[in-house]
Structure formats: C-alpha cells, structure tokens
C-alpha positions, 0 to 999 in steps of 0.5 A: 384942485381936481385931486381935491375933487377927486378925494372929495367925490369919492371920501367914503370908498377911499376912506373904507380902502385906508381903514382896511389896509390900516386894520390889515397891519395885526398881520403884517410882519412889522407888527408880529415881528414887535414880540419876536423876543417875548414870543421866543422867550415864552415859547423857547425858541431859536431863531430857526424855529421861530422863522420856521413856524412863521414860514409854515403858518405863512405858506398855509396862509398863502395856499388858503389865499388862492381860494379865498381871494375869488370871493372878492368877485362874489361879495360886497367888500363891505359883508366881506369886509365885517367877516374877514375883520371878524376873523382877525380880531379872533386870530388876535385873541388865539395869540393873546391866550394861545399856551402851546408852542404847537398851536403856534403855527396856526395863530401865524396862519390865521393873523396872516390870513385875516391881515396880511392876506384878505384884509388887504386883499379886499381894499385894493381889490376894490380900488382897482375895481372902482377906479379906472381912470384913476386906479393909480390915486385910489391904490395910492390913497387907499395905501395910507392906511397901511402907511399909518400902520408902519408909522405908528403901530411899532413905536407905540406898541414897543412902548407899550411893552414897557408897561403891558405885557405882551399878550395883553397889547393882542387883546387891545389889536383884537378889539381895535379890529372889531371898533373897525366893523361899523365904521366899515359899514358905514362907509361902504352903506352904499359901494361904488359900483353896485354888482349889478352895474359890475358889466359896464364898469370893467376895463380888459386888458391885453388884447382887449380881453378879460383873462380868467385866473388858469389863463394867466398862470400859464401866461409867460409873463405871469412867471417872468413877474414871479422874482419880483412878486416874491422879492419885497415881500420875502426880504422886507419881511425878513428885514423887519421879521429879524429886527430884534436880532439886526439890532444885536449885531449892530449894537443899536437899542430896539427902540432906535431902530423902531424910531427910525420906521417914521422915516421909511414911512414917510418915504414910503407915503411919497412914494405911493402917492407919486407913484399913483400919479405917475401910473395914471400918467405914463401906464403900468408899462412904463413905471414897473420895471425900474420900481426896486432898484432902490432896494439893491442900495436898501440892502447894501446899506443894511449890510454896511451900516456902522451907523443911525444915519446910514440906517436911515439912509437905508429906511430911506430905499426901502421906502420909495420902493415900500410905497411903489409896492403898494400901487404898481403891483395891484395895478399891473394885474388889472391893466394886463389881465382886466378887471373882470375876473380881477379878484381871483387873478389877485388872489393869485398873485396876493399867494405868491407874494404871501409865499415872499413872506414866509419863505423870506424869514424861514430862509433868512432865520436857517442862514443865521442858525448855520452861522451866516450873518445877516450882513452877509445875507443881505449883499446877496439880497440886493444881488437878487433884486438886481435879477428881478428888474432885469425880468421885468424889464424883458416882460414887461415891456414885450407884455406891453405891446399887446395892451 
C-alpha cells in the first residue's frame, strides 16, 4: 500500500526520470551495436577498427562528462534535460547522414555523451537528490525506462532493418528523442526540490559531511570502487557490442540472440525493484559488495554456451547484476559522500563507467583481431568479477563505519 501511495504522490517526477532513462537508449551500446554489421560494411571496418573507433568516441565522452556532469548542480533538470535531448537528436541525425569514416568517432562521441552519458546522468542525479528515505525505490522506478529500452529497442530495430535502410532508422531515433522534450517539460513544470529549498533537503555522507569532488578523488574508498565501477560497463557493453561476432562464433541467428534480451530485461527489472527495496531497508553498505557475483556465472555460461537455453540462463544472471547496477552504485555516491555536490561527484563516477564502456569493446575487439577467442575472453572476464567483489567487500565494509 505504501508503494502505491509513493507512486501516486510522486508520479510526475518518477515518470520524468523513467523518460530520460528510456531516451538514453539511443546512446547506449545495446542500441548502437544493432548497427555494428551495417556500419562495418559501410565504412570497411574490421572488428578491431570498429572497436577502436567506439572506444575513442566513448573515451572522449567520459572526459567531457567530468565537466558537464557538474551542470546538474547548477541547472534545473527540466531545462538541462531538454537541451541534452536536443543534442542527442542532433547526434542521431549526424550518424544518419555521415559518410566519412574519419568523422565516425565524433558521431560516437555525440551519441555516447548525449545518451549514455548526460541523459542517464540527469535522471539518476535527480532521483538521488529529490528522494532520500525512498532513494532506492525512486532509482529503481526511474531505471525502468532503460529496462523498457533494452526490451523493445533491439527487437524492434532489428526487425525494422529488414524493411528500412539503417540510416533511416537513425532519423526515426532523432524524431523520438525530440518528441520527448515537450513531455519532459510538462512532467517537470514543477520540480520536486526547488533550488531555493536545496540546502534543507540535503543528506550528508561519511563523517556527517558533504564531500567535494577533489576530496572524493583522493579518498581511498573511491579507488577501492574503481574496478567495480569499470567492470559491468566495460564487459556487459563488450558482450552486446560484439553480439554479431558472438552469434557467428556460436552459429546462431542474430534475431535468435536479440529475442533472448527480454529475458535479460525482465530479470533486470525484478532485480532493480528488489535491490531498490533492499537498499531502503538495509542500506547500501550491506547490499553493494555482493552485486557483481552473478556476472561470474553469466560470463562462464556465455563462454560454454552450446545452446540457446544456456544463453538464456546466462542472460538471467547478467540481468541480476544489470538491475542492481541501476540502483546500488548511484545510491552509493549519495549515501557515502552526501548530496550537496552530488552532480559533480556522480559525474566523476559516471566518467569512470563511461570509460569502462570505451575500454571493453576496444579491448575485446583487439583481442579478437589477435585471434584470442571470445569464449576464452569470457572466462577471464568472469575471474575479473571475482576480484571486484573482493575489493568492494574490503572497501565498502571499512567505509561503512564512518557513516
């Protein structure tokens, strides 16, 4: 009953967060990777070339996020969100009409910065700042937008590729992004926490203080968390980025692969909602250190998969962590470092995560070109997530004493 009351009382703000999360899909790897084969053919790119271009553009967007992410501390979400969606629509049109391989990194930069970077950043910072006691629920509900995007976009656009030229689909994406602006403007006609009330609605972090970004950067907890911040964006991104190559290695049709994504999304939604509830009840420190363990099972299954049923089970475990990824790391910054400078702090964390999305496809693409099989790579990735879990156990549990 309390959940329904929460939804009813905060529907417009939660819907705005979900809308921004959904529209970030056009800059997410799961969407861009749909066009990987078409782009490689159009520009005569190898797996390593395409991975390198993607990494270059994404790395540039990570650098830009360090500065631009702090804008959420200065401007209202309605105005900043409308501007970023306009930028994202322009990026989609750039991808649609670009014919030069030399400009492809710039197109990737614009898509990644506008979509996966700023649009999702505005959504999670707004939820983290507007909601304190119910932060976990707010983040999980807003995260449903990206879950819907993951469920619908790949199947829809892969099907449309059978009818339309791939460039025309990017024009459609631009129109959808632009259509979201008046909806966002309407939902946020009144923001939940007016700027004049921001001071009284802040929640402090460790040692009962509000940390600034340089202080966070120098704190040992940040560096204990860096491997975990890098891991899921890097290797979940790489998994979807190389889906065309992966299905060729396994001998499956691409449509059979993307048809499994709703399983991943459904599990992710359930995991996201449950992790948000667990976060509100138990706190970030008790839940966060364990959330990457399912990725160990996921990548071992992806490596060994000999049938679509095994792939489906791998998607279940991948979805578990992906759902928690929408709530736990975002709540981590607010709970441990406070909300007063959350935009600039979260921007630094977002930059690390965006850099991870650049590192994963580039690294795995080069290894493919060097004849290191994708199945062997996934065993190494599973081992990496054992390491990140140990690091979080040590760092988060030690820092929890200061809360």
